[in-house]
C-alpha positions in Angstrom: -129.8 -94.4 -1.1 -130.5 -91.5 -3.5 -127.6 -90.3 -5.6 -126.6 -86.7 -6.3 -127.3 -87.5 -10.0 -130.9 -88.4 -9.2 -131.4 -85.3 -7.0 -130.1 -83.1 -9.8 -133.0 -84.2 -12.0 -135.5 -82.8 -9.5 -136.7 -79.6 -11.2 -138.6 -78.4 -8.1 -135.5 -78.8 -6.0 -133.3 -76.9 -8.5 -135.9 -74.2 -8.9 -136.4 -73.7 -5.1 -132.8 -73.9 -4.4 -131.9 -71.3 -7.0 -134.5 -68.9 -5.6 -133.0 -69.4 -2.2 -129.4 -69.1 -3.3 -129.1 -65.5 -4.5 -130.4 -63.9 -1.2 -128.3 -66.4 0.8 -125.2 -65.4 -1.0 -126.0 -61.7 -0.3 -126.5 -62.6 3.4 -123.1 -64.2 3.4 -121.5 -61.4 1.5 -122.8 -58.8 3.9 -122.4 -61.0 7.0 -126.2 -61.0 7.7 -127.7 -63.8 9.8 -131.1 -65.2 9.1 -132.3 -67.0 12.2 -133.5 -70.5 11.5 -136.1 -71.4 14.1 -136.0 -75.1 12.9 -132.3 -75.5 13.2 -132.3 -77.8 16.3 -135.1 -79.9 14.8 -133.2 -80.2 11.4 -130.0 -81.3 13.1 -131.9 -83.8 15.2 -134.0 -85.3 12.3 -131.5 -85.1 9.5 -128.0 -85.5 11.1 -126.5 -87.3 8.1 -127.6 -84.6 5.6 -126.6 -81.8 8.0 -123.2 -83.4 8.5 -122.6 -83.8 4.8 -123.6 -80.2 4.2 -121.4 -79.0 7.0 -118.4 -80.7 5.3 -119.4 -79.3 1.9 -119.6 -75.8 3.5 -115.9 -76.0 4.4 -115.1 -76.5 0.7 -117.3 -73.5 -0.2 -115.5 -71.5 2.5 -112.1 -72.4 1.1 -113.1 -71.6 -2.5 -115.1 -68.4 -2.0 -113.8 -67.1 1.3 -117.3 -67.0 2.9 -118.3 -69.1 5.9 -121.8 -70.6 5.7 -123.6 -70.4 9.0 -125.3 -73.3 10.7 -128.5 -71.4 10.1 -128.0 -71.3 6.3 -126.8 -75.0 6.3 -130.1 -75.8 8.0 -132.1 -74.2 5.2 -130.0 -76.0 2.5 -130.7 -79.3 4.3 -134.5 -78.6 4.1 -134.2 -78.2 0.3 -132.3 -81.4 0.0 -134.5 -83.4 2.3 -137.6 -82.1 0.4 -136.0 -83.5 -2.8 -135.3 -86.8 -1.1 -138.9 -87.1 0.1 -140.3 -86.3 -3.4 -138.2 -89.1 -4.8 -139.8 -91.7 -2.6 
């Protein structure tokens, strides 16, 4: 299994995720929802990663006071899974 340490070395993952993050935080801040048409497929194909990110989102919510929607979690999962695929 790929570790967080190995994923953190993926420059493409870090770059792509950082580009995603600023607009995502603005959406959370202003309670905007970006529909994720792939959400059902993401949940079906990557249940472990989705579940882990769901748990991580609760930590984020407690710390920052903003709830991450399932839609946004789905987009985060895509970034992480792309990094996992690149590592193979």
